[in-house]
N, C-alpha and C positions, 0 to 999 in steps of 0.2 A: 505494499499499501505508500500511494507517494507518501509523505510529510507533506503538509499541511503547512502551511509559509502564515506565520504568527512575526510580524513586522516588529522588529524588535525597538528598544529605544534609543536614543540617542548614543552613535558608537563613542566610547570611553575614550578617543584620540584624538589628536588635534592636524588636522589635515594641513599642515603647513611644511613650508622648506624648512633649512638651518642656515644660519649664518654661515659663509664662506671661513669667517673666522673661530667657528667652532666647531671641534673638529670630537671632543666625546658629549655624546646625548646621555641628560639624564635618568640613571635607567630604570625614575618612579615616573617616566614619563614616556608617551607616545607620540611616533610623527612619520609621514610621509617614508621618513628617510629609512624607518625600522619595520614597519606596519605588515605593507604591502608583500609578503616575501610570501606566501603559502595561498593553497585553492581556498582553505579556510577561511584565510584574512580575508582576500576578495568575496566571498561569501555575505562575511558581518556585513563586509563595506557595502555591499548591495545593496541588504537588506535595510542600512542606512539610508541609504538614496530612496527608498519607498515611504519613508518615515512620515513628512512634512503634508503627503495626501493626506492622512488624519487632518489633520490641524485642516489644511485646504476645504475639507469636502463638511468637515464637521461643523468649523465654523461661520463659513464666510464664503465660500465660492458662490455658493445660493443665494447671497446676497447680490452679486457682481453680477447672477447671472442668470435670477429669474423673479428676484425680487424686483430689479433694475430693468421692469417690464414689464406688460399689460395681464399677467400672470397671475401675480401675486404680489400683495400691500401689508402694512402693516397694520398690528389691530390696537389702535389707538385707545389709551388709556389715561387720561386726563386726571386719574385719583394715584398713578406715579407721577407724573411730567415726562417732557417728550426724551426719548433718547436720540438725537438730533445726526450721530452719526450714521442709524443706521437709516434715518429718514429720510435723510439726503439722498440716497442712494434710493430710495424709491418712488421718491416727490422728484428726481432727478432736477435735485439741487444742488447739491455736490460743487462747494467752492472752490476756484480755480482762478488761476489767475497764470498769462503765460504760459499755459500746458505744465500746474504745478497744481499740484492740490493736499490739504491738510489732513484728507478724510484719511483714519487709521486703518477702515478695513480695505480701502486700495492702498495702502501701504503695507498692511501685512502679508494679504493674496500674494505682494510684489518679492516681498521680503521668503515668502515661502518656498514660492518658485522657482528665486534665486540659490533657495538651499538644496535642491533638486539638482541644480546645472554645478554648485559648485561642487557637490557629492560625487557625478556624473565623472565630470570632467576629471577627477582623484581618481577614481578605477581606471576611466580611460588611456591615462598621461601611464597609469601605471601598469599596466595588464599583458602588457603583450611580452617586455623581456621575458615575464616567471614561465620557468619551468613546469606545467600540470599539465592534465589530461586535458587533450584539443576541443573535446565536445564540452566538455562544465564550460574552458574559458568563453567556446562561443555563445553560451550561455549564458554566460554572466556579461561578456561584452554586449551583447543584446539586448539584456535589459536594461544596462546603461544609458545605449542609445536611444529606446524607445525613451526611457523615464526623460531625456535631456531633451530630444525631439518632442514630448508632450509640454514641457514646461515649455520650451520657448514658441510653442504653438496657442500655449494659452495666454504666456504674457505677446504677443503679437496681437492678439486676437483683442485683450482688451487695453494694449498700450500703443501699437502701433509700433514706433520705433522703440524701441530699447538697447540697451546694453549689450553686443554678442561679443560674450567668452567662450571659449576655446578652448583653453588650457586651465591648469589651477592658476588661482590669484596667492603669491608668494608671504606681500608684502601690503603695506597699506599704499604704496607710490604704486603698485599695478594695479589696487582696484579700478580708481574710476576710467573708463572706456570709453568711446564715441557712442553715439546712437547707430546700430547698425540699422541699415534701409528695412522699408519692409521685405523690397525684393530678397537681398542675403538672408535677412532671416528664414525667408522660405524656401531659398535656394536648402541652408544648410539643415532645416528641419526636413526637406525631402528625405536628403540625403542620410542624415539619422534610421529613418524612421524604413527606408530602402534597406539600410546594411542591417537593421535590426531585424526586419523581416526575414532576410536571408540566414541568418544564424540562431534564431530561437525557434525552438521546436513547436508543434504542434501539440495544440493543450491536452490533447489524448496522455503525450509525452512528458509535458509539464508537471513540477509541482504546482499542487491549486494557489492559485493567489499570486502565482505570477505570472509577466505576462505573455505571450505566444507571442508563433508567427502569424495569427488570426488576428490579436489585437495590430501589431507594427502596421497589419496592413488593413487593417479598417481604420485606425489614424490617418496612414499614410492617404485614405480614402477622402476624408475628412477634409484632409488639408486640399486635395484634388479640387475637391468640391468649392470650399471657400475662391477656388483661385480659378472655378469656372473651365476644369479642365477637364470636361468633360470624359471623349474616352478614354482618357489614363485612370480617372476613378474605374469607369465601367468594369473597366480590362482586370482590378485588383479589387471589385467587390465581385465581382464573377468569383474569383476564385475561391473567397472569403464561403462563399452561398454554397461552392460545389465541392468543398475538401471535406463534405459528412462532418466536419469536428459542431458543427451546430443547431436547433432546429428553435423553434418557440414551443416555450413551457405551454400546455393544454387553455392551461385555467392562469389568464392576465396575473392575475394575484398573489401566482405561486413564480411569477418572473424575479419576484424582486427577496432578498433575502430574508429569514425572520432574525432572530437575536444566537440562535444557536441552531439555526437550521437551513437546507435547502440554501447553503453558500456554494458560488460557481457551479451553480445550476447549467443545462446545457444550453439556456438563452443566452445565458453570460459571456461576454466577450473578455471584458476585465470590469473587475469591480475592487471598490477601496477596502480591505481588509479590518474590522474592529471585532473584540471582543468583549461580549461580559465580562467584569468581574475585576481583580483590581490589582493587576498586573498593567496596568496605566494602557491599554490599548480598546479603553472602550470608551464610546461617544454618547452623545448626550442629544441624535436627532430631534426625537421626536419633540423633545420639555424645547426647543431654540423653537419648534412651530405652533407651539399652541397658543389659543387668545388668555389674556388675563381681565380681570383676576381670577384666579377660578379654585374653587375650594377643594379639600383633599379629594373628600366623598367625589366630585365630579369628576376629579383625575382615577381614580381608581378603575374604574371599568373601562378605560383607553389603555391606560399601562398595565395592567396588571400585578401591580405590586403590591406586596406585605406593607410596604411603608410608606403611604400617601401621602404626600406633603401638599400644601395649598400654594399655588402660584400668583405672582404680583410680577412689577413692572410692565412692560410692557411686550406683547409676542408679536414677531413675524413671518414672512412669507403665509398673508394668509391668501388661499383662492378666492381672487377677483369674480363678479359675477358675468366677467366676461368670460373667463377660462371654465367658467361651470354654464354658464350657455353655448359655449362652443361645441360641447357633446350632442351628437344626434341623439334623439330617440330611439332606447334601446340598445344605446350604446351599453356595456356593461365596464366599462373599463371607468365612465364615471362614478359607479355605490366604490368601485374599487379602491378608487383614487379619491374621493372624498366625504366626508362623516360630516356629521353634525352632534354640538354640545348647546347646551344651556347653561349660562354661569349666571347665580342667582345673585351673584353682586355685581354685576355692569354695571352701568348711567345710559347704557345705550337703551332706549324703548325697547324695541327687538332684540331681547337677548339672546337669539340663539345665532348662533358662531359656525361659519366651517373650520377644517382642518385638514390637514393632509394625510388622509386614510393610510398613503401606501406606505410609507414608514414610520406608522406605528403596531410593533408586534408589543405583544406580553413580554416583561422582563421582571429578574427577581428584583432589584434594588433601583428603587428611586434614584432619576439624573444616570442613569449608566446604562447604557444599551452596548446591545451588540452587532447590532442589523448591519452588512454591507452597505456602501454607495453603487451603484450602478452607473459604472463609467458610460460603457458601450456595451449596449444588448446586442443580441440577433435582430429583433425588433426594427432598429434603425438602421442596419446592415442592410436589410428588405428596401427601409424607404429611401438612404440613402442610393441603393442601384436601380429605384424605380426614377427616382428624380435623374440620376444623369443618363439613364436613356431615355425619357422623357425632353430630356436639351438638345436629344442630340435627332431630335424629331421620330423617335426609336417607341412611340406611345405606347402600341399591342404588345413589344415585349415589355414594357411596363406593370403590364396590370399585375399577369400573377404576382407578380413581387408583393406589389400595394393589397391585391385582395385578400390574401393569406395574410397581411396584419391586419386587415379589413372581420376577414372569417371568425378567427378568431374573439374581437373585440361582440361581435353579434351574434356568434352563434351560429346554426342552422338557419337555412332558408332566407338568409339575408338575400339581399341580391347584387350582386357585385356591379361593378362599377366597369362602364364599358365606352367610356370615352375615348378619343384618341385623340382630340384632339390639343395640341401641345399648352393654350394660354390655359384652357378652361384644365387639363389634368395638372398643371401648373401647381394652382390653387388645391386643386383636392387635395394633393402631394402635402403639400405646407400644413392644410386642414390637420391632416393626419399627424404629421410629426405631432404639431401640437398639444393635442388629445392625446397621443400615444406614448407622448416621452415630457406630458407634464411633470413638470417640478422637478426633472432631473437633470436643468439647469441648460436648457440648451434654446432656450425661447431668444434672449438678446440676440446667441449666435445669428440666430437664422431669421431675424428683421433686421439687422445689422447686413449683412451676407445676400440678402437680396432685395437690399435698398429699400424698406419699407419701414427702417423702423423712425424716421425723424414722422412720417405721414399719421403714423399707430398710437405714439407714445402723443403726438399733441395732440390726437382728438378724443385718447383714455383721460389725458389730465386735463382736459375740459368735462369729462362725463365725471370726474373726482370731486373737482372743484365746484360741477354744479349738482350736486345730488350725493355730501360727503358720508349722512348717515346710509347711505346704499355699499357704501366703502368702509362702514366700522365703524364712523366716526358718533358719541354719544350724541344725542341732540345738544345743536348749539354752539357744536365744537366744528372747526375749518381747517382746511388744511392750511398750512404757513403758506406766507405772501409769495416768500420764493416760490412756490409749488412747481412745477414743470415750466421753468425760466432756462434750463443748463443742459436740451438735450445734445447730445453733443455723440460721435458714434465710440468715440474712444476716452476711456482715464486720463486725465494729468496724472505726471509722472508724485509719483509721494516726495512731499516737499523736506522729509527728512532724509532723503536720499541725494537728493536738488544738493542738501546745503555739502556733502559731502563731494561731490562732481562737476567737475567747470562746465559739464559737456550739455548737462540741461537745461 
């Protein structure tokens, strides 16, 4: 049985070079000069390169990729007061000047992604000269290449131009780097993802939780789609579909990991690993997404914990009326994705609130969850392929992939999509992406890459300001004056990082 990867905590060594004047290293410390010598040490290092993914997906990628869209909003709780850093993301009112922002969530996402880059760079710089099993070396190297490509892909999507580091930074003077062009960043992402796809094993031959050739091909297909390289995307995604490694789970709700079950299932192409308990690998996912104020009795049926506690503060990632209305009649994904709770202490006249059900799984301890985060699912591979085919006027070839996703959503007897008109089918595919991948941090990126972000968010903002009570404001409360005044396609670079670099 393959050992399931449990991503370790921060590796207890310093990945830095040594001064030319220092010949003897302290025996109580580890550096790159003494650590990267064996296969097991490289395995420990690659485990460390995965670590920031937990922080990214548990704490803030949903803020930048989902709540920063028309899919989710925040649960305004005037008993608590504003939480401006989150609200500014949802309200498209992020303070930005000369391409720089002070938003802490933007800063922390940026830093976590560069942690992955830094750790991958160290591995890639050290691994080739070390002699150990060639198959294992290719696997480890491929994982590092995937993770660096993945981190840079998110960076370029969120920020546009960012520093391009491909070698370890060994001192403070080397840390600042000129901003790489979007073109150069995508070129490097493609290079790394291609290499990873060649080096990594199939899912059936890889330890559960680690990235695979299918994950690398899906990432690269995503990169091609964003750049509108449709033939390249088609060819690559077909390889994933025909590999025999993946399939849809029969029931949509079972596509997602439970706290202690159903992890890395047959639909999973890549998911971030969490583990409930005291080892430090747990998440807090559903607690981030619940409305407030919530009593312990109201929380207990949602989480199943033995020690429920009341929730105060302000909740996030509230399903908007817009996404709720996007589901067609009979779509089983709606009830699998969204549920409702009544909050007795709410100041809102309608005390019934929606919340994201697809990440609410029973667990043992309050604020300690173990369900994995789905980064890529096979359903998205099918929708990506349908899109790539349609954009080449191959609507007839796109339909089976689209309808396979819809068949699961509606069950037997659903009328399949039959139109092959490119414009109409394009809209259907994007609507399907919205509901199939709801709350999986895809919506903002889809709006940007299809050129609809400003139009859609402007109209959405008008609806929020015209009827704030429909968007979970208590009676009499209204959005801030600056709400929806800064609708831009990328985030400003972090101010704290700008203070350290002459290139921002």
